N, C-alpha and C positions, 0 to 999 in steps of 0.2 A: 841564521846568518843574513845581513841585509847585501843583499845581489849587487854587482859590482855596478857603478855607475859608466857606462858608455855613452859616448855621444856618436851616434848612429839615426842618422834620418832615416825616419818611416814615415810612410803613406798615413792619413787618416784612415782608419778601418770603415767602412759605408755598412750598415747594417746589412744588405743584399750579401757581402763578401766573409768569408769563411777566413780562419788566421793559414797561413802556413802551416806545415805539419814537417816538422823535423824527427825524424829517426834518429836516436842516440846509442849507438851499439858498443857496449863495454867488452872490454877484454879484460880477463883475469878478473872477474867481477866478486868473486871471493876474497880478491887481496882489499883490505878495509879502508888503505889509503886510495886506489884508486874509486872506489867507491865515494869516499868523503869527495876526492876531486870532482868526481859527474856529478855530484849533488849541487854540491857550490856552481858548476857551468851550468846547469840545468837550472838553477836560481836565478842565474842571470840574464838566460835563455827568457825564462817567462816574465821577468820582467821588463822587455822587448817584444811583449806581444806575439809569441812564436809559440803555438804548440809542439807537445813533443811525444812521442813513443819511446818507450825503453826496451831495447833489447838484450837482455843478457845471456840466453842461453840459446843453443838449438834446438831444433825441433825435437831431437832426443833428448831434451833434458841436460845437455853436457854445457858449461861451461864454455864460453866462445873462444878459441883459441885464435891464433893466427892462420890455420891448419884451414878454416871453417870459415874466415873471411870475403871468399870466392862467392860459395852457394848463399851465406847469409845477404851480403848486397847486391847480389844477382835477383833476391828473392825479395826484396825492399819494393813497397808498393807508396812511399812515401813523396812530397814533393822534393826536402832534401834530408842529406843523410851526413853524419860524424861520425867518427870513432874514436874512443878515448883508452886509454893502455896505461901502463906504466912510463913509457916516453911523454906521453905527452903529460902528464902530470907532474916529470920532472922540468918540462920546456913549456908549461904553462899554456899549452894550445891544442889542439881538435886536430885530426883526419881527417877533411872537409871534402867530400863528392860535389866538383861544380865541373858544371856541363861536360859530367863524364869521363874525370879523372878525379882522382883521390892524392892529394896534396896535404902536407903539413901546414896549419895556418891558425893565426891568433884569433880568440876570440872574435875581436873586435873588426878584423876582414869579414872570418864568416858570416857574423851578422851584418855588418852593412852589403856584402854578395847576396844574400840571401832575401835583405829585402829590395835591393835593387834588381835582381831576378823578378821575384814576386809582381812586384807593382808594373814590370815593364810587361810580362805576358799576360796579367790581369787588364791593363787597358787594352789590349791586343785584341780581347775576346768581345765577340758581337756582343752577346748577350750582356756583358759586363759592361762595356759600351754603352748598354740601353739601361741600365741600374744607373751608372755614372752620369749619363745625359740625365735623366730625371734627376736625381741629386741636385745636381747641377741647375737645371732649369727652372724646378719647382720650389728650390730654397729649402731645401731641407734641412739643412742647420741653424735656420730660425725656429725649429719647433722641438726645441731637445727634449719638451717631458716625454713626449711620446711619439718619434721617429717613425716608428715603424708603420704606423697607423695613419700618418701624413702620406708615405710614401707610397702604401697602396690606394688610399684614394684620390691621390693629385695624379696616380699612374695615367697616363694619355694611354686610348687602346692602343695605338700603333706601337707604343712600350710593351706592353700584354702581351701582342698580336707577337712580339718577339723572341718576347721570355717564354709564353706558350711553344713555339715552335722550338726554341733549345733544351728547354726544360721538359716537354712533354713530347715533343718529337712530333706536332701538328704543326704542319707547315700551310703556306700559302692557303690559308682556309678565304681571305675575303676574294683572293683570285676566283676560287673555286665554287663559292658561290655563285660570284659574277657569273661565271660559265653557264650555271645552271640556271640564273634570273634570263642571261640573252636568250638561252632556248626556250624558255616557257612564252618570253615575248613573244619569238618566234612561231609557235604554234599555234600561240594565238591568233598572230597574225595568216598564219596560213588556214587557221579554223574558220575566220570571215568569207574566206572565197569559196565559189562556187565550188562544188564536186567536179562539174564537166571541167575548169579550170587546170586540176590538177593532173598529173601526168603520173603513169606507173612508176617508171622509173624514177620520178621525185619522190613517190611516197617511198619507195624501198629504200633510200636515201635517208629519208627521215628516221624511217623507222629503223635502220641500224643507228644512226645519232641519239636515238631517245632509250636504245638500249645500253648504248655506252654511257648517257648521262647517269641513267639509272644506278649504273654498275659503281659511277663514281657518286654518287649520294649516297647510297649502302658504303662503300670504304671510306668516307669524310666521317659518315654517323658513328661506324666503329671505332675509328679511331677519336672521336671528342671523347666517348662512351668511356673507352679505356685510357684516356689521358683523365678525364674526371677519376676514376677507379683509383690509376696510379698518384694521382695529388692527392687523393683524399690518403691513401695508404702513407704519405710522405708525414701527413698530420698527425695520425693514429701510433704511426713509428716515434714521435718527437721529434723528426729533421725538423731545422729551422728554429726551435727553440730560442738556440743561442748564436748570437752573431759576433761581431767582432767588436770586443773590449778590448781595455787599454792592455790587461795580464792573460799570457797564456796558460795552459793547463796542462799537466801531464794525462796523455789519452790512454785505455785500456789497450795491451794488448792486441787486442781481437778487430779493433777500431778500423776502418778502412774507410778515407773521404767516398761518398757517394759520386762522386765522378772526378775527372780529370781539371775540372773547371774550378775555379774561385768560386762560384757560386751558390749560397745556401739561400734558398728561397724562403723570407720569414713566413710563418703561418698567416698571418694579415694579407701577404702576396700572394699568398698560394690558396687561399679562398676568392682570392680576386682572378685568379686564375680558371678556377672551377669555375665562376660564376662567369666568364667570358664564355666557357665550354655549354654555359649552359645558354647563352645567348646566342651560340652559334647555334645550337640542336635548334633552337625555336624558329630561327630562319629558315634551316633546311627541311623544317618540317613545315610551315608553310608554303616553301616552295613545291614541297611534294605534293600538298594540295591545290596547287595552283594548275602542278603538271595534272595530274589527275581529271581533273576537269576540263583542262584545252584538250588533251591526247590521250588520256589515261595512261598508265603508268604502273604494269603488272608485276614487273621484277621488284620494285619498291612497294608495292603494296605486300606483298608476298612477305618479301624482308622483314618488313614492319610485324606483322600477324609472327612472324618466327620469333621475332625479337622480345615481344608481349610477352611469348607464350614461354620465354626460356628467364626472362626477367626475375 
C-alpha cells in the first residue's frame, strides 16, 4: 500500500549521520486488524526516513499485553518509541513516548516531533558538529556521485582529530605529542651543558620528569594501537556501510545502535582515522628515538620490546 503523504520537514541526512531508530511496540499482535494497521503505519514511517524496530512479544515469548508495557518500555534502548493497540487503530493514532511521557498522538505529530528532537540533539553533539561543519565548508553536496570519498579526502586534520577522540576515545593527541617534543628539546639543551654545571637536585627532578614522560608515551601508544584495532573491527563488522538514505527500513530485533550518538562513521572515514593513528604512531616513535639519543629512555625501550614480542 502506498504510504501516506505527510508534510513533515526533516533535515537532509548527511553520510556520517545515522537515521533515528523508532521502536514500535504492538499490543495484542495476534489481532490481524491491529497488525494490518501497524504495517500501514510503519510503511509511512519508512517513507519519512526513520528506521523501525518491531517488538511484538515479551522476552518470554508472550504477546504483549497492557500489563507488560511498563517492563517492555523500560527495557527499550531505541531513540524513540511508540505503542500501537486496538484503540490506536480505531483513532488512527499511536501512543508516543516523548520526553519521558507516553501520550496519544497523531502520526503527523509523532513524525514532526521525532525529526525536531533528532535534528536538534544531533547538531548539538561535538562530533556531529565537526562532520556537519566539514560538509558545509568543503562543499560535499557538490559531489553527489561519490560523497563519502570526498568527505574523507577533504577532512582536515582538525576534523579527524575531533572524530578520533569521539569515536575511538583518543583525545588531545597533538597536545600530548607536543609535551613530549618540549621535553626532548629541553633534554637536548641540557645535554649541551657541561657536567659541572648540573646540580644533583636538578638531575633528580629531570629523572622524575623523564619517567613521567615515558609513561605518558607508553599510554598514548597503547591507546592508538587499541583505537586502530577497534576501528578496524568496525570495518570488519560492516559498520558504516549504510549511511542516511531517503527511506528507513525495518531493523532486526537484536539491533542496537553502536552508541547514543547520531554518528555512523563511513568506511572510508574510518580508514582515514586509522591512517591518522598511524601518523601519530610514527611521530611518537620518532620522538622516542630522539629521547633515547639525548637522555636515554629505558622505560620506553622496554615497553616497545614487550609490545613487539606480543604483537
